[in-house]
C-alpha positions as CSV (number, residue, x, y, z in Angstrom):
1,M,25.1,2.4,14.1
2,P,23.3,3.4,17.3
3,R,19.4,3.7,17.2
4,A,19.6,7.4,18.2
5,I,21.7,8.2,15.1
6,R,19.6,6.4,12.8
7,A,16.5,8.0,14.1
8,R,18.1,11.5,13.6
9,W,19.0,10.5,10.0
10,H,15.4,9.8,9.5
11,R,13.9,12.9,11.1
12,V,16.2,15.5,9.6
13,P,15.4,14.7,5.9
14,L,11.7,14.3,6.8
15,A,11.7,17.7,8.5
16,R,13.2,19.3,5.4
17,F,10.5,17.9,3.2
18,V,7.9,19.2,5.6
19,Q,9.3,22.6,5.4
20,G,9.2,22.4,1.6
21,G,5.4,21.7,1.8
22,V,5.6,17.9,1.5
23,I,2.7,16.1,3.4
24,P,4.2,12.9,4.9
25,T,2.4,9.7,4.2
26,T,2.9,6.0,4.6
27,T,3.9,3.4,2.1
28,D,0.4,1.9,2.3
29,A,-1.3,5.2,1.4
30,L,1.0,6.1,-1.5
31,P,-0.2,3.3,-3.9
32,S,-3.8,4.1,-2.9
33,E,-3.5,7.6,-3.8
34,L,-1.8,6.9,-7.1
35,L,-4.6,4.4,-8.0
36,R,-7.5,6.7,-6.8
37,T,-10.2,4.2,-7.9
38,W,-10.4,0.5,-8.5
39,A,-13.1,1.2,-11.1
40,R,-10.6,1.1,-14.0
41,P,-9.6,-1.6,-16.5
42,E,-6.1,-2.2,-15.1
43,A,-7.1,-2.2,-11.4
44,A,-6.6,-6.0,-11.1
45,E,-3.1,-5.8,-12.5
46,L,-2.3,-2.8,-10.1
47,G,-3.6,-4.8,-7.3
48,V,-0.9,-7.4,-7.8
49,F,1.7,-4.7,-7.3
50,Y,-0.2,-3.2,-4.3
51,A,-0.2,-6.6,-2.6
52,L,3.6,-6.6,-2.9
53,V,3.9,-3.5,-0.6
54,A,0.7,-4.2,1.5
55,P,0.6,-7.8,2.8
56,D,-2.6,-7.1,4.6
57,Y,-4.2,-6.3,1.2
58,A,-2.9,-9.5,-0.2
59,A,-4.6,-11.4,2.5
60,V,-7.8,-9.6,1.9
61,A,-7.6,-10.1,-1.8
62,E,-6.9,-13.8,-1.3
63,S,-9.9,-14.1,1.1
64,Y,-12.2,-12.5,-1.4
65,V,-11.2,-14.7,-4.2
66,R,-11.7,-17.9,-2.1
67,A,-15.1,-16.6,-0.9
68,Q,-16.1,-16.0,-4.6
69,Q,-14.9,-19.5,-5.5
70,A,-16.8,-21.1,-2.6
71,A,-20.0,-19.3,-3.5
72,Q,-20.0,-20.7,-7.1
73,P,-22.5,-23.4,-7.6
74,S,-21.0,-26.9,-8.0
75,N,-21.5,-28.7,-11.3
């Protein structure tokens, strides 16, 4: 299928959503809006799912965990 047709198939439904009052957002923003705050008991579990759709978040989370491990005093 030509690129122009694919682009139109994307734009037309999006325009209908906007006419209906929907505010377009990104895949990255949606889980963040649903979560609202990380200050909740299940935040770590939800972070695992967020990392599946946001690879950059997964990299930051991995970096944070490694930094915490490196900061622990050696026994």
